[in-house]
Phi, psi and omega in degrees: 000351183303322184255016177287107180047066181280066188302319180300318178296320177300310182298313181297334179272358180087009178275128177245155180193163178264122182272178173058059176283150176293152184238061173213164184266100181294325183298321181259358180055037178266145178292157181288146172286322177241096185305139182285128176224103183298328181290321176296319179297313179298314181300319180293320179296323183278320186261330186061027179271142173272174177289352176260006176085011180265135177274126178258113179045077183299340179293348179265004177296151173242164180289163180293340179277340185293324179302325178295314179296316180298316185281316187260303185295311182290326178297317178296318179299313182293339178263010182057034181239016185290345176281339181253329187239159177129122187285353187273357181230137178298145176089356179258152174289135183243140167273113188225134174231134178251124180254140179236134180264000000 
């Protein structure tokens, strides 16, 4: 489990990527074996907690602000659209979702 999604190491090494990919086969339209939940994914990246309450390699935790950068800013960069999109700079089109509890 040491290297299971070592996001902090990726970031510290300068590797960027878009996280939280969907986990189903679009070509065959089959449902996912492990249903996609973006909130669970973000929570896991920040806390590194298992469903049994055990922390797996806490040195791989990321800050609570990093999922936004990972999802929006880096995704725009990887699509060569960072000059037009990304919520972190004024004047850019933003992908924005507001959640209410």
